[in-house]
MIGUTI-207698 format. One line per 4 residues: number of its first residue (from 0); for each residue x, y negated, z of N, C-alpha, C. Coordinates in nm, 3 decimals. Example, Ala and Ser with C-alpha at 12.3 -4.5 7.8 and 13.67 -1.06 7.14 Angstrom:
// MIGUTI-207698
0	1.319 0.569 0.780 1.230 0.450 0.780 1.320 0.330 0.780 ~ 1.285 0.225 0.708 1.367 0.106 0.714 1.290 -0.003 0.787
***
This chain:
// MIGUTI-207698
0	13.414 -13.665 -2.041 13.313 -13.547 -2.009 13.366 -13.464 -1.901 ~ 13.485 -13.426 -1.907 13.546 -13.328 -1.814 13.545 -13.387 -1.673 ~ 13.577 -13.530 -1.664 13.581 -13.593 -1.535 13.443 -13.601 -1.470 ~ 13.337 -13.628 -1.571 13.203 -13.623 -1.522 13.160 -13.494 -1.459
4	13.193 -13.394 -1.520 13.170 -13.249 -1.477 13.226 -13.225 -1.334 ~ 13.345 -13.277 -1.325 13.424 -13.244 -1.194 13.362 -13.329 -1.085 ~ 13.317 -13.456 -1.114 13.245 -13.545 -1.011 13.107 -13.471 -0.976 ~ 13.041 -13.412 -1.067 12.922 -13.360 -1.040 12.936 -13.234 -0.945
8	13.036 -13.158 -0.978 13.077 -13.040 -0.901 13.109 -13.068 -0.762 ~ 13.187 -13.178 -0.739 13.236 -13.224 -0.617 13.122 -13.271 -0.524 ~ 13.034 -13.348 -0.589 12.921 -13.390 -0.527 12.822 -13.272 -0.470 ~ 12.816 -13.181 -0.554 12.736 -13.063 -0.513 12.803 -12.991 -0.390
12	12.930 -12.987 -0.387 13.012 -12.919 -0.278 12.983 -12.996 -0.146 ~ 12.986 -13.127 -0.158 12.957 -13.209 -0.040 12.819 -13.181 0.013 ~ 12.720 -13.178 -0.083 12.578 -13.150 -0.041 12.563 -13.016 0.030 ~ 12.640 -12.899 -0.023 12.628 -12.780 0.037 12.668 -12.777 0.187
16	12.770 -12.869 0.225 12.808 -12.870 0.359 12.707 -12.913 0.460 ~ 12.598 -12.978 0.409 12.494 -13.023 0.495 12.360 -12.946 0.456 ~ 12.369 -12.837 0.399 12.253 -12.769 0.349 12.187 -12.706 0.479 ~ 12.060 -12.701 0.482 11.980 -12.629 0.571 11.974 -12.479 0.543
20	12.005 -12.402 0.633 12.011 -12.253 0.613 11.884 -12.185 0.674 ~ 11.826 -12.094 0.609 11.709 -12.017 0.676 11.777 -11.899 0.743 ~ 11.723 -11.900 0.874 11.781 -11.798 0.962 11.696 -11.665 0.942 ~ 11.770 -11.554 0.901 11.710 -11.440 0.898 11.675 -11.380 1.041
24	11.548 -11.349 1.050 11.498 -11.323 1.181 11.580 -11.198 1.245 ~ 11.640 -11.238 1.364 11.704 -11.135 1.455 11.844 -11.108 1.417 ~ 11.895 -11.146 1.299 12.029 -11.127 1.249 12.112 -11.231 1.310 ~ 12.242 -11.205 1.342 12.333 -11.308 1.400 12.350 -11.427 1.310
28	12.342 -11.552 1.364 12.366 -11.668 1.291 12.521 -11.677 1.258 ~ 12.546 -11.679 1.130 12.692 -11.703 1.097 12.727 -11.851 1.104 ~ 12.631 -11.940 1.083 12.648 -12.080 1.068 12.628 -12.138 0.929 ~ 12.693 -12.251 0.909 12.799 -12.309 0.991 12.755 -12.367 1.128
32	12.843 -12.339 1.224 12.832 -12.395 1.357 12.921 -12.512 1.361 ~ 12.902 -12.607 1.460 13.004 -12.707 1.488 13.100 -12.664 1.606 ~ 13.227 -12.644 1.596 13.298 -12.578 1.691 13.389 -12.680 1.767 ~ 13.404 -12.639 1.900 13.507 -12.697 1.981 13.570 -12.587 2.072
36	13.704 -12.601 2.099 13.769 -12.507 2.181 13.838 -12.589 2.303 ~ 13.856 -12.518 2.419 13.919 -12.580 2.533 14.006 -12.469 2.604 ~ 14.128 -12.480 2.607 14.205 -12.379 2.685 14.176 -12.393 2.826 ~ 14.181 -12.284 2.903 14.161 -12.265 3.043 14.301 -12.246 3.112
40	14.296 -12.258 3.239 14.413 -12.209 3.325 14.445 -12.071 3.288 ~ 14.585 -12.035 3.299 14.623 -11.895 3.280 14.548 -11.799 3.365 ~ 14.496 -11.685 3.313 14.427 -11.584 3.384 14.291 -11.635 3.435 ~ 14.244 -11.743 3.387 14.110 -11.797 3.438 14.017 -11.806 3.325
44	14.027 -11.727 3.210 13.928 -11.735 3.104 13.829 -11.640 3.145 ~ 13.727 -11.611 3.046 13.621 -11.523 3.065 13.533 -11.554 3.187 ~ 13.508 -11.456 3.256 13.412 -11.461 3.368 13.448 -11.579 3.466 ~ 13.568 -11.595 3.494 13.620 -11.691 3.583 13.581 -11.832 3.538
48	13.560 -11.850 3.405 13.543 -11.983 3.352 13.394 -12.019 3.322 ~ 13.308 -11.937 3.349 13.169 -11.940 3.304 13.101 -12.070 3.365 ~ 13.134 -12.103 3.477 13.076 -12.215 3.543 13.169 -12.332 3.563 ~ 13.283 -12.328 3.484 13.381 -12.445 3.487 13.353 -12.517 3.358
52	13.340 -12.654 3.372 13.313 -12.740 3.257 13.444 -12.768 3.181 ~ 13.469 -12.681 3.098 13.595 -12.689 3.021 13.599 -12.823 2.930 ~ 13.487 -12.873 2.885 13.487 -12.991 2.812 13.531 -13.099 2.900 ~ 13.477 -13.120 3.016 13.504 -13.214 3.115 13.652 -13.218 3.146
56	13.712 -13.086 3.164 13.857 -13.087 3.204 13.945 -13.118 3.087 ~ 13.911 -13.077 2.968 13.990 -13.100 2.850 13.980 -13.249 2.809 ~ 13.873 -13.321 2.828 13.858 -13.468 2.794 13.899 -13.556 2.911 ~ 13.935 -13.489 3.021 13.954 -13.576 3.149 13.835 -13.664 3.174
60	13.718 -13.591 3.171 13.590 -13.670 3.225 13.524 -13.751 3.123 ~ 13.561 -13.770 2.993 13.496 -13.833 2.889 13.381 -13.767 2.838 ~ 13.384 -13.638 2.820 13.297 -13.555 2.761 13.248 -13.430 2.859 ~ 13.128 -13.403 2.871 13.078 -13.299 2.952 13.005 -13.196 2.883
64	12.972 -13.076 2.936 12.889 -12.984 2.872 12.740 -13.047 2.880 ~ 12.698 -13.103 2.978 12.575 -13.160 2.986 12.548 -13.270 2.872 ~ 12.649 -13.354 2.852 12.635 -13.455 2.739 12.611 -13.395 2.610 ~ 12.695 -13.282 2.579 12.680 -13.226 2.449 12.554 -13.136 2.428
68	12.509 -13.078 2.544 12.384 -12.993 2.549 12.258 -13.086 2.533 ~ 12.266 -13.210 2.567 12.142 -13.291 2.553 12.152 -13.393 2.427 ~ 12.279 -13.427 2.383 12.309 -13.520 2.274 12.366 -13.464 2.149 ~ 12.431 -13.352 2.153 12.486 -13.290 2.030 12.633 -13.355 2.029
72	12.684 -13.340 1.905 12.813 -13.402 1.872 12.812 -13.419 1.717 ~ 12.928 -13.482 1.666 12.943 -13.493 1.522 13.079 -13.451 1.487 ~ 13.088 -13.401 1.363 13.219 -13.367 1.303 13.317 -13.472 1.332 ~ 13.429 -13.432 1.373 13.546 -13.539 1.402 13.543 -13.602 1.533
76	13.437 -13.584 1.609 13.436 -13.637 1.757 13.545 -13.547 1.838 ~ 13.621 -13.625 1.911 13.746 -13.567 1.990 13.702 -13.521 2.117 ~ 13.759 -13.404 2.169 13.758 -13.357 2.301 13.897 -13.326 2.329 ~ 13.978 -13.408 2.403 14.118 -13.373 2.429 14.195 -13.381 2.307
80	14.259 -13.271 2.272 14.354 -13.261 2.146 14.275 -13.200 2.038 ~ 14.138 -13.180 2.048 14.065 -13.114 1.945 13.958 -13.188 1.885 ~ 13.897 -13.165 1.773 13.801 -13.233 1.714 13.683 -13.128 1.677 ~ 13.550 -13.177 1.690 13.441 -13.093 1.656 13.452 -13.057 1.506
84	13.468 -12.920 1.471 13.479 -12.875 1.331 13.382 -12.793 1.287 ~ 13.330 -12.797 1.170 13.233 -12.700 1.115 13.303 -12.565 1.059 ~ 13.235 -12.457 1.083 13.295 -12.320 1.036 13.187 -12.220 1.059 ~ 13.214 -12.114 0.975 13.114 -11.996 0.973 13.179 -11.879 1.051
88	13.108 -11.811 1.124 13.166 -11.690 1.178 13.175 -11.570 1.068 ~ 13.285 -11.488 1.085 13.276 -11.373 0.996 13.166 -11.268 1.040 ~ 13.139 -11.174 0.961 13.031 -11.076 1.000 13.053 -11.007 1.129 ~ 13.183 -10.992 1.163 13.195 -10.926 1.309 13.207 -11.019 1.418
92	13.163 -11.147 1.393 13.146 -11.248 1.498 13.277 -11.289 1.567 ~ 13.399 -11.265 1.501 13.528 -11.305 1.553 13.544 -11.453 1.567 ~ 13.546 -11.510 1.681 13.567 -11.647 1.705 13.697 -11.690 1.668 ~ 13.797 -11.609 1.703 13.940 -11.642 1.676 13.971 -11.655 1.541
96	13.910 -11.567 1.448 13.928 -11.578 1.307 13.868 -11.708 1.256 ~ 13.742 -11.734 1.307 13.681 -11.864 1.261 13.771 -11.993 1.293 ~ 13.805 -11.992 1.416 13.874 -12.123 1.445 14.017 -12.138 1.386 ~ 14.081 -12.021 1.348 14.194 -12.026 1.278 14.168 -12.070 1.122
100	14.067 -12.016 1.069 14.032 -12.049 0.920 14.003 -12.199 0.917 ~ 13.942 -12.260 1.014 13.903 -12.409 1.004 14.015 -12.491 1.052 ~ 14.135 -12.438 1.087 14.250 -12.508 1.117 14.250 -12.564 1.267 ~ 14.173 -12.522 1.356 14.157 -12.568 1.495 14.274 -12.511 1.574
104	14.327 -12.383 1.536 14.439 -12.335 1.605 14.506 -12.236 1.511 ~ 14.634 -12.224 1.540 14.721 -12.123 1.468 14.747 -11.998 1.529 ~ 14.687 -11.994 1.659 14.715 -11.873 1.753 14.625 -11.759 1.708 ~ 14.695 -11.647 1.672 14.624 -11.529 1.615 14.545 -11.459 1.737
108	14.585 -11.465 1.850 14.520 -11.388 1.957 14.516 -11.493 2.072 ~ 14.410 -11.577 2.073 14.408 -11.684 2.171 14.332 -11.621 2.306 ~ 14.409 -11.630 2.412 14.352 -11.581 2.541 14.335 -11.697 2.642 ~ 14.254 -11.680 2.734 14.220 -11.779 2.838 14.185 -11.914 2.761
112	14.069 -11.909 2.695 14.019 -12.022 2.619 13.864 -12.009 2.607 ~ 13.812 -12.120 2.605 13.660 -12.135 2.592 13.611 -12.201 2.463 ~ 13.518 -12.150 2.387 13.464 -12.211 2.267 13.322 -12.264 2.293 ~ 13.294 -12.361 2.222 13.155 -12.416 2.222 13.113 -12.424 2.077
116	12.999 -12.359 2.049 12.930 -12.364 1.928 12.797 -12.428 1.919 ~ 12.774 -12.528 1.824 12.667 -12.614 1.842 12.599 -12.627 1.710 ~ 12.453 -12.608 1.707 12.382 -12.626 1.576 12.235 -12.676 1.617 ~ 12.166 -12.708 1.516 12.021 -12.742 1.536 11.936 -12.636 1.472
120	11.842 -12.590 1.543 11.741 -12.498 1.497 11.614 -12.576 1.462 ~ 11.575 -12.575 1.334 11.468 -12.653 1.292 11.341 -12.574 1.273 ~ 11.236 -12.611 1.344 11.111 -12.534 1.351 11.003 -12.619 1.294 ~ 10.919 -12.564 1.212 10.811 -12.633 1.138 10.691 -12.653 1.242
124	10.694 -12.583 1.347 10.587 -12.578 1.454 10.636 -12.541 1.586 ~ 10.554 -12.562 1.691 10.590 -12.522 1.833 10.585 -12.375 1.827 ~ 10.690 -12.305 1.888 10.694 -12.150 1.905 10.725 -12.122 2.049 ~ 10.641 -12.065 2.122 10.656 -12.037 2.266 10.680 -11.883 2.278
128	10.775 -11.860 2.369 10.811 -11.723 2.411 10.872 -11.637 2.301 ~ 10.949 -11.705 2.214 11.027 -11.610 2.114 11.154 -11.557 2.170 ~ 11.194 -11.453 2.127 11.318 -11.378 2.175 11.440 -11.420 2.113 ~ 11.546 -11.450 2.194 11.671 -11.477 2.146 11.764 -11.374 2.205
132	11.860 -11.329 2.112 11.947 -11.231 2.153 12.101 -11.276 2.155 ~ 12.186 -11.235 2.236 12.315 -11.270 2.234 12.400 -11.151 2.281 ~ 12.521 -11.146 2.217 12.634 -11.052 2.261 12.759 -11.138 2.265 ~ 12.855 -11.110 2.356 12.969 -11.192 2.370 13.086 -11.125 2.412
136	13.205 -11.183 2.391 13.334 -11.131 2.431 13.412 -11.252 2.469 ~ 13.433 -11.307 2.600 13.368 -11.223 2.710 13.241 -11.293 2.751 ~ 13.250 -11.386 2.858 13.127 -11.439 2.916 13.059 -11.533 2.813 ~ 12.926 -11.566 2.848 12.858 -11.659 2.774 12.749 -11.734 2.846
140	12.727 -11.857 2.796 12.629 -11.958 2.866 12.561 -12.018 2.732 ~ 12.431 -12.029 2.750 12.341 -12.089 2.633 12.261 -12.200 2.685 ~ 12.261 -12.312 2.611 12.160 -12.418 2.640 12.068 -12.441 2.512 ~ 11.947 -12.475 2.547 11.854 -12.503 2.439 11.783 -12.637 2.480
144	11.797 -12.744 2.395 11.737 -12.860 2.429 11.778 -12.921 2.552 ~ 11.904 -12.915 2.592 11.958 -12.962 2.715 11.939 -12.883 2.838 ~ 11.861 -12.763 2.833 11.842 -12.689 2.945 11.912 -12.557 2.934 ~ 11.975 -12.506 3.041 12.039 -12.375 3.033 11.937 -12.267 3.032
148	11.943 -12.175 2.926 11.844 -12.071 2.909 11.901 -11.933 2.936 ~ 12.022 -11.926 2.941 12.082 -11.783 2.958 12.228 -11.811 3.012 ~ 12.268 -11.714 3.093 12.416 -11.701 3.130 12.452 -11.554 3.174 ~ 12.566 -11.514 3.130 12.610 -11.374 3.165 12.759 -11.399 3.200
152	12.793 -11.396 3.326 12.931 -11.415 3.368 12.997 -11.281 3.383 ~ 13.056 -11.243 3.281 13.119 -11.097 3.272 13.247 -11.107 3.163 ~ 13.326 -10.995 3.201 13.435 -10.973 3.100 13.391 -10.841 3.039 ~ 13.377 -10.866 2.894 13.321 -10.750 2.827 13.343 -10.766 2.677
156	13.337 -10.642 2.603 13.347 -10.657 2.456 13.205 -10.680 2.403 ~ 13.194 -10.730 2.273 13.065 -10.758 2.223 12.998 -10.658 2.148 ~ 13.063 -10.535 2.117 13.019 -10.433 2.047 12.989 -10.448 1.910 ~ 12.911 -10.373 1.843 12.902 -10.370 1.700 12.794 -10.481 1.661
160	12.771 -10.508 1.530 12.693 -10.618 1.484 12.544 -10.562 1.509 ~ 12.474 -10.641 1.575 12.325 -10.615 1.600 12.254 -10.609 1.472 ~ 12.170 -10.495 1.450 12.078 -10.479 1.331 11.948 -10.552 1.354 ~ 11.907 -10.556 1.479 11.774 -10.626 1.524 11.786 -10.678 1.661
164	11.683 -10.737 1.704 11.685 -10.800 1.835 11.710 -10.706 1.952 ~ 11.679 -10.576 1.934 11.707 -10.485 2.039 11.856 -10.439 2.049 ~ 11.935 -10.477 1.944 12.069 -10.435 1.943 12.170 -10.539 2.014 ~ 12.112 -10.642 2.064 12.199 -10.733 2.136 12.217 -10.695 2.285
168	12.330 -10.737 2.345 12.349 -10.713 2.476 12.256 -10.779 2.567 ~ 12.221 -10.897 2.535 12.122 -10.980 2.629 12.001 -11.024 2.535 ~ 11.892 -11.023 2.592 11.774 -11.065 2.523 11.686 -11.154 2.635 ~ 11.635 -11.260 2.587 11.563 -11.354 2.679 11.470 -11.437 2.597
172	11.377 -11.496 2.655 11.270 -11.563 2.584 11.300 -11.725 2.600 ~ 11.271 -11.785 2.481 11.293 -11.934 2.476 11.169 -11.992 2.406 ~ 11.144 -12.136 2.429 11.037 -12.200 2.374 11.108 -12.303 2.282 ~ 11.043 -12.299 2.161 11.106 -12.400 2.050 10.995 -12.507 2.032
176	11.039 -12.624 2.029 10.955 -12.746 2.000 10.938 -12.761 1.847 ~ 10.852 -12.837 1.807 10.837 -12.860 1.653 10.940 -12.965 1.627 ~ 11.027 -12.943 1.520 11.140 -13.032 1.485 11.260 -12.974 1.530 ~ 11.355 -13.056 1.557 11.502 -13.017 1.581 11.509 -12.958 1.725
180	11.563 -12.843 1.742 11.599 -12.773 1.866 11.752 -12.767 1.888 ~ 11.817 -12.832 1.976 11.958 -12.838 1.995 12.009 -12.711 2.070 ~ 12.103 -12.628 2.002 12.153 -12.503 2.059 12.298 -12.516 2.088 ~ 12.332 -12.484 2.208 12.477 -12.496 2.241 12.515 -12.358 2.311
184	12.623 -12.290 2.254 12.665 -12.164 2.302 12.804 -12.174 2.341 ~ 12.831 -12.135 2.467 12.968 -12.134 2.527 13.011 -11.987 2.555 ~ 13.130 -11.955 2.501 13.193 -11.823 2.514 13.329 -11.841 2.565 ~ 13.357 -11.777 2.686 13.478 -11.798 2.748 13.565 -11.666 2.738
188	13.680 -11.676 2.682 13.763 -11.548 2.648 13.876 -11.548 2.755 ~ 13.877 -11.407 2.805 13.991 -11.379 2.903 14.104 -11.313 2.842 ~ 14.089 -11.206 2.761 14.200 -11.144 2.677 14.137 -11.041 2.582 ~ 14.224 -11.010 2.492 14.170 -10.919 2.382 14.077 -10.990 2.282
192	13.962 -10.931 2.254 13.875 -10.984 2.161 13.810 -11.115 2.205 ~ 13.751 -11.186 2.108 13.679 -11.319 2.141 13.577 -11.336 2.048 ~ 13.453 -11.325 2.079 13.361 -11.348 1.972 13.207 -11.359 2.026 ~ 13.111 -11.378 1.939 12.982 -11.396 1.975 12.882 -11.337 1.855
196	12.762 -11.302 1.906 12.650 -11.281 1.808 12.534 -11.357 1.867 ~ 12.462 -11.430 1.803 12.349 -11.514 1.847 12.249 -11.497 1.741 ~ 12.129 -11.452 1.779 12.018 -11.437 1.690 11.886 -11.479 1.758 ~ 11.778 -11.507 1.679 11.658 -11.551 1.727 11.546 -11.497 1.641
200	11.441 -11.445 1.702 11.327 -11.370 1.643 11.219 -11.485 1.623 ~ 11.244 -11.579 1.538 11.156 -11.696 1.511 11.170 -11.744 1.368 ~ 11.067 -11.824 1.339 11.078 -11.876 1.201 11.145 -12.022 1.204 ~ 11.286 -12.019 1.182 11.350 -12.137 1.192 11.450 -12.150 1.069
204	11.493 -12.272 1.059 11.610 -12.295 0.966 11.718 -12.359 1.063 ~ 11.850 -12.364 1.015 11.944 -12.421 1.096 12.044 -12.506 1.024 ~ 12.102 -12.607 1.086 12.196 -12.686 1.010 12.282 -12.758 1.117 ~ 12.380 -12.846 1.066 12.461 -12.919 1.183 12.465 -13.067 1.133
208	12.357 -13.114 1.068 12.358 -13.256 1.035 12.300 -13.340 1.153 ~ 12.388 -13.395 1.234 12.346 -13.466 1.350 12.319 -13.610 1.333 ~ 12.334 -13.664 1.214 12.317 -13.800 1.181 12.185 -13.859 1.227 ~ 12.077 -13.777 1.208 11.944 -13.825 1.237 11.890 -13.749 1.364
212	11.981 -13.677 1.447 11.930 -13.618 1.556 11.897 -13.710 1.670 ~ 11.780 -13.699 1.730 11.745 -13.777 1.842 11.780 -13.703 1.970 ~ 11.874 -13.764 2.055 11.908 -13.704 2.171 11.794 -13.659 2.263 ~ 11.818 -13.547 2.333 11.729 -13.507 2.435 11.700 -13.599 2.540
216	11.804 -13.666 2.582 11.796 -13.768 2.693 11.861 -13.893 2.650 ~ 11.777 -13.984 2.572 11.829 -14.100 2.521 11.858 -14.219 2.609 ~ 11.804 -14.209 2.740 11.812 -14.315 2.829 11.898 -14.282 2.949 ~ 11.955 -14.396 3.025 12.017 -14.367 3.133 12.166 -14.357 3.118
220	12.239 -14.306 3.234 12.376 -14.302 3.237 12.441 -14.224 3.126 ~ 12.369 -14.097 3.101 12.424 -13.997 3.008 12.439 -14.065 2.870 ~ 12.330 -14.137 2.828 12.333 -14.200 2.697 12.439 -14.314 2.690 ~ 12.456 -14.385 2.805 12.542 -14.495 2.805 12.683 -14.439 2.775
224	12.724 -14.319 2.865 12.850 -14.261 2.845 12.875 -14.219 2.693 ~ 12.770 -14.162 2.638 12.793 -14.113 2.507 12.813 -14.219 2.409 ~ 12.734 -14.332 2.429 12.751 -14.448 2.327 12.895 -14.504 2.333 ~ 12.947 -14.500 2.457 13.086 -14.549 2.474 13.176 -14.468 2.405
228	13.164 -14.337 2.414 13.258 -14.244 2.344 13.250 -14.265 2.197 ~ 13.118 -14.268 2.142 13.104 -14.281 1.989 13.163 -14.413 1.939 ~ 13.141 -14.521 2.015 13.194 -14.649 1.978 13.343 -14.660 1.988 ~ 13.406 -14.571 2.054 13.557 -14.585 2.072 13.616 -14.519 1.946
232	13.535 -14.439 1.860 13.600 -14.386 1.736 13.587 -14.474 1.617
***
């Protein structure tokens, strides 16, 4: 009987890892997100790394930002010395704390490094012109369904936790399609703090179950490259 109860409890825990979470409108999305990090050259993090494809550099050309922005990723997929790993942000948006807790790094104050956070925003209907808010430490770039929708190449602190959409450093409008919307957030860290807040004023749920996700661009060279990478694992 005791073994049966333990098995039931373990099964429930597995199910929770793929649970769809309802996004509280405007509040920062804690996750879980699917995370990847890529160190940059010394003194080249933050603003200087905004337009550098750190996934491409870390993987030596096997994985690019464009590929992930259009196709997503799966837990365990490799980029250089790292694997895509799920994790939740703490309430203060500290990326360094998050990636340490999930075992991606042991560095307590990682500088000159870029993070990539990936998830699916699930919408029951088409939603046009909804407001997304971001705050970052330092620079940030955002893709939605394979298209770049926001960029702020700066070295800055992210400030306090936003209470509503007007509390974010950056606000911009996006269009959500019905079904799965792929969101990729890149934050490049120069020094000091490293973190993000991302929220959306829309009726959505979010998750990181990419098993049934249909790529934004399933045909052509991009998909061929992606298939080769996945088949190699």
